[in-house]
C-alpha positions as CSV (number, residue, x, y, z in Angstrom):
1,X,1.1,15.9,-54.5
2,X,-0.6,15.5,-51.1
3,X,-1.1,18.0,-48.4
4,X,-1.4,15.4,-45.6
5,X,0.8,16.4,-42.6
6,X,2.1,19.6,-44.1
7,X,2.4,22.9,-42.2
8,X,2.3,26.3,-43.8
9,X,2.8,29.9,-42.5
10,X,1.2,33.0,-43.9
11,X,3.7,35.4,-45.5
12,X,1.3,38.0,-46.9
13,X,-2.4,38.9,-47.0
14,X,-4.5,41.7,-48.4
15,X,-7.0,41.3,-45.5
16,X,-4.6,42.2,-42.7
17,X,-1.0,42.9,-41.8
18,X,0.9,39.6,-41.2
19,X,2.9,39.6,-37.9
20,X,6.2,38.1,-39.2
21,X,7.2,37.1,-35.6
22,X,4.0,35.2,-35.1
23,X,2.3,34.4,-38.5
24,X,-0.8,32.3,-38.8
25,X,0.2,28.7,-39.0
26,X,-2.0,26.2,-40.9
27,X,-1.8,22.4,-40.5
28,X,-3.3,20.3,-43.3
29,X,-4.6,16.8,-43.5
30,X,-5.7,15.1,-46.7
31,X,-7.3,11.7,-47.6
32,X,-9.0,10.8,-50.9
33,X,-9.1,14.4,-52.2
34,X,-10.7,15.7,-49.0
35,X,-8.6,18.3,-47.0
36,X,-9.1,19.6,-43.5
37,X,-7.1,21.2,-40.8
38,X,-6.6,23.9,-38.2
39,X,-4.9,27.2,-37.9
40,X,-3.9,29.7,-35.3
41,X,-1.7,32.8,-35.2
42,X,-1.4,36.6,-35.2
43,X,-5.2,37.5,-35.4
44,X,-6.8,34.0,-34.8
45,X,-7.1,32.1,-31.6
46,X,-8.5,28.9,-33.2
47,X,-9.6,28.1,-36.8
48,X,-10.8,25.1,-38.7
49,X,-11.3,24.4,-42.4
50,X,-12.6,21.6,-44.6
51,X,-12.8,21.1,-48.4
52,X,-11.4,19.3,-51.4
53,X,-8.3,19.2,-53.6
54,X,-8.5,18.6,-57.4
55,X,-5.0,18.6,-58.8
56,X,-3.3,21.8,-57.8
57,X,-6.5,23.6,-56.7
58,X,-7.8,23.5,-53.1
59,X,-11.3,24.7,-52.3
60,X,-12.3,25.1,-48.6
61,X,-14.7,26.6,-46.2
62,X,-13.3,28.0,-42.9
63,X,-14.3,29.5,-39.6
64,X,-12.2,31.0,-36.9
65,X,-12.3,32.8,-33.5
66,X,-10.6,36.2,-33.5
67,X,-8.2,37.4,-30.8
68,X,-10.1,40.7,-31.0
69,X,-13.4,38.9,-30.2
70,X,-16.1,37.4,-32.4
71,X,-15.8,35.0,-35.3
72,X,-15.2,35.0,-39.0
73,X,-16.1,32.5,-41.7
74,X,-15.8,32.2,-45.5
75,X,-14.6,30.3,-48.5
76,X,-11.3,30.2,-50.3
77,X,-9.7,28.7,-53.4
78,X,-5.9,28.1,-53.4
79,X,-3.5,27.3,-56.1
80,X,-0.6,25.0,-55.1
81,X,2.8,26.0,-56.4
82,X,6.2,24.3,-55.9
83,X,9.1,26.6,-55.1
84,X,12.7,26.2,-56.4
85,X,13.5,24.7,-52.9
86,X,10.9,21.9,-53.5
87,X,8.6,23.3,-50.8
88,X,5.0,24.2,-51.5
89,X,3.3,27.6,-51.6
90,X,-0.4,28.3,-51.5
91,X,-1.7,31.3,-53.3
92,X,-5.2,31.8,-52.0
93,X,-8.2,34.0,-53.0
94,X,-10.7,34.2,-50.2
95,X,-13.7,36.1,-49.0
96,X,-15.6,36.4,-45.7
97,X,-19.2,35.5,-45.4
98,X,-21.4,38.7,-45.9
99,X,-18.6,40.5,-47.8
100,X,-18.0,40.2,-51.5
101,X,-14.4,41.6,-51.3
102,X,-11.9,39.1,-52.6
103,X,-8.6,39.0,-50.7
104,X,-5.4,37.3,-51.6
105,X,-2.9,35.6,-49.2
106,X,0.3,33.6,-49.7
107,X,1.4,30.8,-47.4
108,X,4.7,28.9,-47.6
109,X,5.4,25.4,-46.4
110,X,7.5,25.0,-43.3
111,X,10.0,22.1,-43.7
């Protein structure tokens, strides 16, 4: 399993309502167990992340600019699952810097 060149869209999040017409899109790159990428979408104008993958677990740090103004940053841990259709799904627990609340989001791979 490798995340290099894969694209995901957010389908649910406990941190905010997901705009199904314009969900946040994530583009992943991976080499040698290091992952990085970018994202943009319903509440985010531009975001970046970097981290590592160990088996089916991905740990990253992220930062993004918000459409409402300002920035947000934090850390996340995702579990990679494979759907019946063969596409990947990321189940992510994340928190924002300065806030101990753990949120959960689900992203699905776009073929």
